[in-house]
SERO-4910 file (N, C-alpha, C, O; in steps of 0.05 Angstrom, whole numbers):
BEGIN
 pado doro    nc1    nc2    nc3   cac1   cac2   cac3    cc1    cc2    cc3    oc1    oc2    oc3
  Met    A    -59   -309    795    -77   -302    774    -66   -278    758    -58   -258    770
  Asn    A    -65   -281    732    -53   -260    715    -75   -246    700    -83   -254    678
  Glu    A    -85   -224    712   -106   -209    699    -94   -187    682    -75   -173    690
  Ser    A   -105   -184    658    -94   -162    641   -108   -136    648   -132   -136    655
  Pro    A    -94   -114    647   -106    -88    653   -129    -83    634   -129    -90    611
  Ser    A   -150    -69    644   -173    -63    627   -165    -40    609   -149    -23    616
  Lys    A   -178    -40    585   -173    -18    567   -185      8    577   -206      7    590
  Pro    A   -173     31    572   -185     56    581   -212     60    569   -217     53    546
  Asp    A   -230     72    585   -256     78    575   -255     99    554   -243    120    558
  His    A   -268     94    531   -266    112    508   -278    139    514   -266    159    506
  Glu    A   -300    141    529   -312    167    535   -295    183    554   -293    208    551
  Ile    A   -282    170    573   -264    185    591   -240    196    575   -233    219    578
  Leu    A   -229    179    558   -206    188    541   -215    212    524   -200    231    521
  Lys    A   -238    210    512   -247    232    495   -249    258    511   -241    279    501
  Ala    A   -260    257    535   -263    281    551   -235    292    559   -231    316    558
  Val    A   -217    274    566   -190    283    573   -176    296    549   -163    316    552
  Phe    A   -179    284    525   -165    294    502   -178    320    491   -165    335    477
  Asp    A   -203    325    497   -215    350    489   -201    373    504   -196    394    493
  Val    A   -194    368    529   -179    387    545   -150    388    536   -139    410    532
  Leu    A   -137    365    532   -109    364    524   -104    377    497    -84    390    493
  Lys    A   -124    375    479   -120    386    452   -115    416    453    -98    427    438
  Leu    A   -128    429    472   -124    458    475    -96    465    483    -85    486    475
  Glu    A    -83    448    499    -57    454    510    -34    439    496    -12    450    495
  Thr    A    -39    416    484    -18    400    473    -20    393    444     -1    385    431
  Gly    A    -44    395    432    -49    387    405    -54    357    402    -58    348    379
  Ile    A    -56    343    424    -62    314    423    -92    312    419   -108    324    433
  Glu    A   -100    295    400   -129    291    394   -135    261    391   -117    246    384
  Pro    A   -159    253    398   -167    226    392   -169    222    362   -178    240    348
  Gly    A   -161    199    352   -163    192    324   -143    171    317   -126    163    333
  Arg    A   -145    161    292   -126    141    283   -119    147    254   -133    162    240
  Ile    A    -96    136    245    -88    138    217    -90    111    205    -78     92    215
  Glu    A   -106    108    184   -109     82    171   -104     83    141   -106    104    129
  Glu    A    -98     60    130    -92     58    101   -119     59     86   -137     43     92
  Ala    A   -121     77     67   -145     79     50   -141     62     25   -161     52     14
  Ala    A   -116     60     15   -111     44     -9    -81     37    -10    -64     52      0
  Ser    A    -75     14    -22    -48      6    -27    -46     -2    -56    -60    -21    -65
  Leu    A    -30     12    -72    -30      9   -101     -2      2   -110     14     19   -115
  Pro    A      4    -25   -113     30    -32   -124     33    -24   -153     14    -25   -168
  Gln    A     57    -16   -161     63     -8   -188     87    -24   -198    106    -28   -183
  Asp    A     86    -34   -223    108    -51   -232    129    -37   -250    148    -50   -258
  Ser    A    125    -11   -254    146      3   -270    148     32   -259    130     43   -248
  Asn    A    172     44   -264    176     71   -254    158     91   -268    149    110   -256
  Gly    A    152     86   -294    133    104   -308    105    104   -296     93    125   -293
  Lys    A     95     80   -290     69     78   -278     69     90   -250     49    103   -242
  Ala    A     90     86   -235     92     97   -208     92    127   -209     78    140   -193
  Met    A    108    139   -227    110    168   -230     82    179   -237     73    199   -226
  Glu    A     70    167   -257     44    177   -266     23    175   -244      8    195   -240
  Ala    A     21    153   -230      2    150   -208      7    170   -186    -12    182   -175
  Phe    A     32    174   -179     39    193   -158     32    222   -166     18    236   -151
  Arg    A     41    230   -190     36    258   -199      6    263   -202     -2    285   -197
  Asn    A     -9    243   -211    -38    247   -214    -53    248   -188    -75    258   -187
  Ser    A    -40    238   -166    -54    237   -140    -47    261   -122    -63    267   -104
  Val    A    -25    275   -127    -14    294   -108    -19    323   -117    -12    330   -139
  Glu    A    -29    339    -98    -31    368   -103     -7    383    -93      1    403   -104
  Glu    A      5    373    -71     27    386    -58     45    364    -46     34    345    -34
  Gly    A     71    366    -49     88    345    -37    117    347    -46    126    367    -56
  Trp    A    131    325    -41    160    324    -49    165    296    -61    151    277    -55
  Leu    A    187    295    -77    194    270    -91    224    269    -95    236    289   -102
  Cys    A    235    246    -89    264    242    -93    267    220   -115    253    200   -115
  Thr    A    284    226   -135    288    207   -157    317    197   -157    335    209   -145
  Ala    A    322    174   -170    348    163   -172    367    180   -189    392    180   -184
  Glu    A    357    195   -208    374    211   -226    384    237   -213    403    249   -223
  Ser    A    371    246   -192    377    272   -181    385    269   -152    376    252   -137
  Gln    A    403    286   -143    411    286   -115    396    308   -100    405    316    -78
  Lys    A    374    317   -111    359    337    -96    330    328    -94    321    310   -109
  Ile    A    316    339    -76    288    333    -72    271    353    -88    276    377    -86
  His    A    252    343   -103    234    360   -118    210    367   -101    196    349    -91
  Phe    A    205    393    -98    182    402    -82    160    412   -101    166    423   -122
  His    A    136    409    -92    113    420   -107     94    433    -87     84    419    -69
  His    A     88    459    -91     71    474    -73     46    482    -87     47    499   -105
  Asn    A     23    471    -80     -3    480    -89     -4    490   -118    -11    513   -123
  Gly    A      5    474   -136      3    481   -164     24    500   -174     22    511   -196
  Ser    A     45    505   -158     65    525   -166     81    516   -190     91    533   -205
  Gly    A     84    490   -193    100    480   -215    130    481   -211    146    472   -228
  Gln    A    139    493   -189    167    496   -183    180    469   -179    173    454   -160
  Asn    A    199    462   -196    214    437   -194    195    412   -195    202    391   -184
  Trp    A    172    415   -208    153    393   -207    140    390   -234    135    411   -246
  Pro    A    134    368   -244    146    343   -234    173    338   -247    179    350   -268
  Pro    A    189    320   -237    213    312   -251    203    298   -277    180    291   -280
  Pro    A    221    294   -296    213    281   -321    198    255   -316    205    241   -298
  Ala    A    179    249   -333    162    225   -330    178    200   -331    170    179   -319
  Asp    A    202    200   -344    218    175   -345    237    173   -321    254    155   -321
  Ser    A    236    191   -302    253    190   -278    246    165   -262    223    155   -263
  Cys    A    265    155   -247    261    132   -230    256    141   -201    275    149   -187
  Pro    A    231    141   -191    226    151   -164    237    132   -143    235    107   -146
  Ile    A    247    143   -121    256    127    -99    235    129    -76    226    109    -65
  Glu    A    228    154    -70    206    158    -50    195    186    -53    208    204    -64
  Gly    A    171    189    -43    158    215    -43    134    215    -24    124    194    -17
  Glu    A    125    239    -18    101    242     -1     86    266    -11     98    286    -20
  Gly    A     60    264    -10     43    286    -18     16    285     -5     10    266     10
  Ile    A      0    305    -12    -27    306     -2    -46    308    -26    -40    324    -44
  Ser    A    -67    293    -26    -86    293    -48   -108    313    -44   -110    325    -23
  Ser    A   -124    317    -65   -146    336    -63   -167    326    -42   -182    342    -32
  Glu    A   -167    300    -37   -185    289    -17   -173    290     11   -184    279     30
  Lys    A   -150    303     14   -135    306     39   -125    279     50   -122    276     74
  Gln    A   -121    261     31   -107    236     39    -77    240     35    -69    253     16
  Ser    A    -62    228     52    -33    229     49    -25    207     29    -35    184     31
  Val    A     -8    214     10      1    195    -11     30    190     -7     46    208     -8
  His    A     38    165     -3     66    157      2     75    139    -20     62    118    -26
  Leu    A     97    145    -33    109    129    -54    136    118    -44    153    134    -34
  Arg    A    140     92    -47    165     80    -39    174     59    -59    157     44    -70
  Tyr    A    200     58    -64    211     36    -80    217     13    -61    230     18    -41
  Thr    A    207    -11    -67    209    -33    -48    231    -53    -55    235    -72    -40
  Gly    A    244    -50    -78    263    -70    -87    251    -89   -108    265    -98   -126
  Gln    A    225    -94   -106    211   -110   -126    193    -93   -143    181   -103   -163
  Gly    A    190    -68   -137    172    -50   -151    166    -26   -134    181    -20   -114
  Trp    A    145    -12   -140    138     13   -125    111      8   -112     94     -6   -122
  Leu    A    108     21    -89     83     19    -74     74     47    -68     89     64    -58
  Ile    A     49     53    -75     36     78    -68     15     71    -47     -3     55    -51
  Gln    A     17     84    -24     -2     80     -2    -16    107      2     -4    128      2
  Lys    A    -42    105      6    -58    128     13    -68    124     42    -80    104     48
  Leu    A    -63    144     58    -70    143     87    -89    166     93    -88    187     82
  Arg    A   -108    160    111   -127    180    119   -131    179    150   -124    159    163
  Arg    A   -141    201    160   -147    202    189   -176    194    193   -194    202    178
  Val    A   -180    178    214   -207    169    221   -212    173    250   -193    178    266
  Glu    A   -236    172    258   -243    175    287   -234    151    303   -234    128    293
  Ser    A   -227    155    328   -221    134    346   -248    122    355   -268    135    356
  Ser    A   -248     96    362   -272     83    371   -266     66    395   -242     62    401
  Pro    A   -286     57    410   -280     41    434   -264     16    428   -248      7    445
  Asn    A   -267      4    405   -252    -20    398   -225    -14    386   -207    -31    386
  Lys    A   -221     10    376   -195     18    364   -188     46    374   -193     66    361
  Leu    A   -176     47    398   -168     72    410   -143     83    395   -126     67    386
  Gly    A   -141    109    393   -118    121    380   -116    150    387   -135    163    395
  Leu    A    -91    160    384    -85    189    388    -71    199    363    -58    184    349
  Val    A    -74    224    358    -60    237    335    -47    262    345    -59    278    359
  Thr    A    -21    265    338     -7    290    345      2    302    318      4    288    298
  Thr    A      8    328    318     18    341    294     46    350    299     53    362    319
  Glu    A     64    344    280     92    351    282    100    367    257     89    364    236
  Ser    A    119    385    261    130    401    239    160    397    238    174    397    258
  Leu    A    170    392    214    199    388    209    209    408    189    195    415    170
  Ile    A    233    419    193    244    438    174    259    421    153    276    404    160
  Ala    A    254    427    128    267    413    106    297    418    106    306    438    118
  His    A    312    401     93    341    403     93    351    430     81    373    439     88
  Asp    A    335    443     64    344    468     53    337    492     71    345    515     65
  Gly    A    323    487     93    316    507    112    295    527    103    289    546    117
  Lys    A    283    522     79    264    540     68    235    530     70    216    545     64
  Arg    A    231    506     78    205    494     79    200    480    105    219    469    118
  Val    A    175    480    114    167    465    138    148    443    128    128    449    115
  Leu    A    154    419    134    137    396    127    120    389    151    131    385    173
  Arg    A     94    387    147     76    381    169     67    352    167     60    342    146
  Tyr    A     66    338    190     58    310    192     38    306    215     39    320    235
  Glu    A     21    286    212      6    275    234     19    249    242     26    233    224
  Val    A     21    244    268     32    218    277      9    204    292     -3    215    310
  Gly    A      4    179    285    -16    163    298     -4    146    319     16    133    315
  Trp    A    -17    145    342     -8    130    365    -30    110    372    -54    117    372
  Glu    A    -22     85    378    -42     65    387    -31     50    411     -7     48    415
  Leu    A    -50     39    427    -42     23    450    -31     -4    440    -42    -17    423
  Glu    A     -8    -11    452      4    -37    445     10    -51    471     21    -39    490
  Arg    A      4    -77    472      9    -93    496     39    -98    498     51   -110    480
  Ile    A     52    -90    520     80    -95    525     81   -110    552     78    -98    573
  Gly    A     85   -136    551     85   -152    575     59   -152    589     39   -163    579
  Thr    A     57   -139    612     33   -139    628     18   -112    627     -1   -108    641
  His    A     28    -93    611     15    -67    610     12    -57    581     24    -68    562
  Asp    A     -3    -37    577     -7    -24    551      9      1    550     11     16    569
  Glu    A     21      6    526     36     31    521     26     44    496     18     31    477
  Trp    A     27     71    496     21     85    471     46     84    454     68     92    463
  Arg    A     44     75    429     66     73    411     60     86    384     37     84    374
  Ala    A     79    101    373     75    112    347     73     90    327     91     72    326
  Cys    A     53     89    310     49     67    292     48     75    263     55     60    245
  Arg    A     39    100    257     38    110    229     41    140    229     36    153    249
  Tyr    A     48    150    206     49    179    203     38    185    175     38    168    157
  Arg    A     29    210    171     20    218    145     27    247    140     27    264    159
  Phe    A     34    253    115     42    280    106     17    297    104     -3    289     93
  Leu    A     19    322    115     -4    341    114      1    364     94    -18    378     88
  Gly    A     25    367     85     31    389     67     53    407     79     65    400     99
  Phe    A     56    430     67     76    449     77     63    470     93     39    476     90
  Gly    A     78    482    111     67    503    128     89    522    138    112    521    129
  Glu    A     81    538    157    100    557    169    103    548    198     86    534    210
  Ile    A    125    556    209    130    551    238    139    577    250    155    592    238
  Glu    A    129    583    273    136    608    286    161    603    303    163    584    318
  Val    A    181    621    300    206    619    315    200    630    343    192    653    347
  Arg    A    205    613    364    200    621    391    225    635    403    223    653    419
  Asn    A    248    625    396    274    636    405    289    645    380    288    630    360
  Gly    A    303    667    381    319    675    358    342    656    352    350    641    370
  Tyr    A    352    656    328    375    640    321    389    653    298    378    670    285
  Arg    A    414    644    293    430    654    270    428    634    247    435    610    251
  Asp    A    419    643    224    418    626    200    446    620    191    462    638    188
  Ile    A    452    595    188    480    586    182    489    597    154    511    606    152
  Glu    A    471    595    134    479    604    107    482    634    105    502    644     95
  Ser    A    461    649    114    462    678    109    475    693    132    482    717    129
  Gln    A    479    680    155    491    692    179    473    714    190    483    730    206
  Gln    A    448    715    182    429    735    193    415    724    217    411    700    220
  Ile    A    408    742    235    393    735    260    364    733    252    352    751    240
  Val    A    351    710    260    323    707    256    310    713    283    315    699    303
  Gln    A    293    733    284    281    743    309    257    725    318    244    713    302
  Pro    A    253    724    345    229    711    355    204    722    343    202    747    339
  Gly    A    184    706    338    160    714    325    160    714    295    139    717    283
  Ser    A    184    709    283    186    707    254    173    682    244    171    662    259
  Lys    A    164    682    220    152    658    207    173    647    187    185    663    172
  Ile    A    177    621    188    195    609    168    180    588    153    192    575    136
***
């Protein structure tokens, strides 16, 4: 007899993750698509993305650099309206993550949001920080994890991510900055 394992009880998971959140940052929740907006021209894609995003980054075909935009700073944002976007990520005023991708047939703008986990749709969310290629910015993301059946058991698998904006990261161990050759001390913010 081949019995499938029972799904974890939602209330038990919630209680466990209330404790884990304090120590690990793992929280119950899911990331789901709020909207999918195909665009048939680079001009429409640029306009839709720029009008949706308060803070984010954008890469275009004409430039070999990433354009960053910080809370209305206007620094390197936006690239010219006739630029051809390849990809970008941002956060909207509604705190939805906005993702722009060129698909080969056109452009796709996806809006993702965080929702509560439920007994029928269990999920976990973790927060990750990545240092941008220029070493001057920290990009913050949420990663959504869901149970996936693998053979005879269930595994937590990363299934979606969403951009949260820019932030700081505290240096726990000192290091030497490659460009400036200066020592960055523990406790510093980058």
